[in-house]
N, C-alpha and C positions, 0 to 999 in steps of 0.2 A: 794715482788714486784705489783705495780698495772698499770697496761695492760687497756691503752686507744685506743690501736687499733692494727692494725696487724702487723704494723711497729715493736714497742714494744715486741712482739712477737717472730720477725726478729732479732729486736737486743740482746734477751735475748737469744732465738736460738746461734748466734756468738757468744756470752760469754761462751756459756756453752759446745757448740762442739767446736772438735779441728778443724783450718783453712783446712785440709786437706777434713775432712767431711764437711765443713759446703759450702764450696766452690762447692762440688760436688752437694750439694740441693740447693743452689744457684744462681752457675752462667750458662753462656751460651756457646755459641760456637765463638771461635774466637775473633774478636773483640769487640762482645757483643752488636751490635749495633741493632741488634731487640731485644735485651733484653732490651735494654733501651728502645726503641719505645713502645714496648710492658704498658710500665709505662708513659713515655710523652705525648704519644699519648692520653691515657686517658687526662691527666694533662691540656689539649686546646680544650678540650668539654667542654662548659660552657651549665649552667641548666636557661630555660626561665621562671622560681617563676609566677604562678599567686596566686592570694590572695584573702579572702572574702568567702573561701571555705569553707566549713564544714571537717575537719581531727580529730575529733574527736575517728574514730575507724579509721584507716588502714587495710585495708586485704591483707597481702604477700602472702596466699595461691594462686595458681594456678596449671594447668593441663600441665605433662609433659608426650607424648607415651599414653595420655587414660588415664592416673594414677593421681590423688593426691597430690600435697606436698605441703608442710605447709609453706617455700620460692622459689622461683627459684633459686636453687643452688645444685648443686652437687661438689662431693668430687670424682675429678677427678684421674685418676690412675697415681701411681707412684712406679717405682721400690725400691727393696731394702731396703723398709722404719725402720725394723727392725735394721737398720743402724745408723740411729737415736735416737731409743727406742726400750728396749727388748719387748713392747706390740705390734707392727706392724702394719699392716694390719688387727687385726681383733679390734685394737683400735680402728680403723679410721671407720671399719666398723659398731661401736657400737655409735660409736658416730654419727653416718649419722643413723642410724636409730632411735634412741632419737632421734633426732631433725626432724625428719622426713621427709628426704631428700635421696635419690640416691645416695649409693658409688661403685663407680666402680672400680674390681681388675685387675690388671697388671697382663699380663702373667709373668713377669720377676719383680711379689710382693714375697715378702720375706715370708708370709703365702700362701697354697694352697688354691683352690677352693672347697675342700671339709673342710679344715680347717676352711676358713674365716664362709664357711654355718652353721659346726654345733656353731660355736662362737657367731653369729649374724646373728638376722631374718632382717626387713624389708627387703627394694628395694634394689635389688643386682645385679650389671650388669657385666658383666665381658669384658673386653678389649683383643683385639684377634694381636698376629703378624704373621702372616701367614709364617710357614718353606717350606722348598724346601721340603719337606718329607710331603705333602700331607695327607697321611692317622695319621701324628703326629698334623696338626690342624686338623684335624676334629676330632682327641681326644681331643685336647681341648675342642670343642665344643658339645661334646655328654657329656662329664664332666659338661661343664653347662649347656647343659639340662638334668641331671640330679639331678644336686643339685641344682633347683629349680633357677635360675639363670632369670632375669627377660629383659634382654634384651642384645643384644651384639653389642661391638660394636670395626670395621674394622678399623685398625690405617694403613695409606697407606705413613707417611711419612718419614720410616725408612729403606728407600732403601739401603742408607748409615750409617752409625754414622758419626754423628756432629762431628768436631774438637773441640774438650772441652781442651781448652787450660790449663788454670788454672788446671783440672785435670792434664794433663801431669807434669807441672811443681811441681807441688806437691806429683807427685808420686803415684797415689790413687791408693789406691789398696782395693779389696772384701776377705775375710774381710781385714779391716784393721790391719796392723801389726807395730811395730813402727823399724824404721831403724833410722842409725845417723844422714838421712837428717831432720829426722819429729820428733826428739828422744824431744826438748823443747817443740815442738808447742804439741804432746801427757800427757808430763808431767806436763804439763802447766794447764791442764786441767783436773782432777784430779775427779772431779762429775761425768761427762760422761766415764775414765777410768774405776774408784768401779765398776758405775752401769752396764758398758758394758764388760769389760775383764772378768767374766766369760763364756759370752755369744757369743762372738765373732767369735768362730772357729764354732757356731752352725748357723750363720748365713748361709743363701742358698735361694737358689730361687727355691718356694716350690715346684712350677707348673711342674716343669723342671725334679725334683729329683725326680727318680726310673725310667725313660726314658732309654729303652733301648740305649745305646751308645753312653750315656749324663756324663755316668762316675759318680764321688763320691768327693764331695766336691763344694763349691762354685766356685772357680779358673777354673775347668772342666767343672763346668755346662756354666759358663760365658763363657766359651772357644765355648761349643757346639752351645752353643745361637748365636755367631756370625755366626758359619759357618752356621747354620741352615737358619739364616733371609734370605728370599729370595728378592734380587732387582729385578726380575723378574717379580711381581705382576702384572695384567691386568686387564682391565675391565674385561675379562672370569673368572677372582678371586673371583670377588663381585658377578658376576655371578651364580655364584658355591655356594656362602654361604649364597646366598638369597634362591636359591632351596632346602639349607641344612635345615636351619634354619624359624621355624615358627615363632617368634616372634617379637617384634620389633627389627631390624636393625640402627645399625647407623654407621657412617663412619668417621673417625676421622684427619686430617692432612689438613681439605679443605683450601686454600686461594684462591682460583680461584671459579670465577660465572659461567662459562661454565662446568665445572667439578660440580659443585655443583648440576646444574640443571640436570643434565645426570645423576647423582648418584640419584636422588629421581626418577625420571622416569624410573630406574633400578629395584626399589623400595626400595629405604631407607627411612627409617619414621623415619631417624634422620641425620645432618648434624653438626659436630663440628667440627665449626673453631677454626685451632689450629695451631701455629705455635712448639709445642713441649716446651712450656716455652722458646723461645729464644732458642734453646743449638740445634738446627738443622744446617739446612741451615741460618746461617749469610746473611744478608741484603735482608731476607723476610721480609714482609710487619711485620706490628702491628696486631693482628686480628683484632680489634677494627675500623682501618682503610679500612676493609677490607669488616666490614660487613654488612655495605647499600647497596652494589652493588649484596651479594651474596642472603639476603633478598629478592632481588629486584627479583633477576631470582628465586629464588623458591618457593618464590607468596603463600605463604600459606601453600603447596600442604606438606612439613614435619617440624620437630621443627627444629629450630636451637638452639644450646648452644654455647656459645664462652668461649676458656679459653685461657690462660695466661695473666699475667700480674695483674688478681683480686688483689686488696688490701684492697679495701672499698668496701661500699656498695651503695656510690654514682655511683663506675665504674658500679655495673652490673645494675641501674636502666638507668644509662649511655648507658647500652645494651641493657634493655631492649625496651629503644623509639630508639632502631635505628633496632629493627627489632629481637632479639632474645628473644628464649623462656627461657631459663635459661643460668645461669653461672657455670662454672665448676674451682674451685682452685685443686691444686697442691704443690705449693709451700708455698705458706700461712697453709695447714692444717699439712706438713711437721715443718714447725717451731713451730706451738701449739702442736705437738706429739712428737719433741726434749725438750720441755718443760716440759711439765705434763705427756706424755700419753694421754690416751683419755680423761680426764680431759681438755689437752690443747686445745685437737680437737675441743673439744666444746666447749673452751674460744672463739676459732676462730669463730667458727659455729654463735655464738649469738651473741659475736660483730657485724659481719655483717650483722645478723638480725635487729639490734637495728638501726644499719646506714642505711640500708634501709628504713625502718620506719623513720627514717629521716628525708632522703632525699625526697622519697614519700611527706611523711607533706609537708613540705619547698616549694614543686614544687607545692601544692595543688592535689594529686592525692591520691583517695579513696583506691584503687584498682589495680593489674596489667594491668589488662587490659586496662583499661585508656590511663598508660603509650604510646605517639606516639611520631613521630617528632618532634611536636608543644611545646614536655618538654623542648625539648634543644635548644639553639637559634644559 
């Protein structure tokens, strides 16, 4: 198949994956209003192209958290990547390393902090959920420190799990199992089934596995996670985390300018504007719609990353013009991973790289720093 855009990878993933699995990757919460807004609001933003500019050489490199990266993109954290391909998180981290961009490993990743550190180099970050047991939370931080992760991402928008109605209707489980309800769906996707069948019982949450009291098997680990996720996290916890982590610290799940400003004042080095890919609060604003007001509040005192809804290089260029430092991809990465493992993730990254280059050239922009609100109408 010829892939001309990320949506081609999405269509291929939809064909390859059972509906139960694809909807888990692709879907949002409740009526999916926010999920649709994440895409639709990008489509309502238009460029203000300038011509007669020498764009023979366009430079996509930029600085993020004091480090040079090859393009303004990161791999955002996603849970249970091994459910779409056996190569899992290590493959995504290797693709990011090859591309010269950061990879963010989720607390609920299939592969552990240690496995990804051993399997991939590059600029690795760890995304942290807060557990009721703060010593468990501290343990994740210490593991990230010991394995040379370069940044910590505190996620703040999971005080409750979103109501993901597609998953409920589909009877989604981890590991996936064949039931009378999904029998035709599963056997109707033989390529996925043949590849994954020997590995389904091995799917796990690598970072939680082995913790005292967590149990064995992904079902027990998932239940442990749900019990441990702390709905009482507060500003005091951000201060505590800042006190025990001496490398760059980012806060993810921010949609409010006042919150963003306070986080920066408390020592956050970066703000990740995210609505969890439309998977949490349905009716939350799209990320691109709140970017400008958050960028104004942060006022250049911290880096800003935007995720949720990125499908095109042009989306990234629009976000940078409105004040973002970089963008993150989660679903888009998983489409590539599902289709062809590490090579698929690399294909998605390089597709976005070419599209960023094209959009910058066509707007008369030679380097990332030249992207401003004047780039847009």
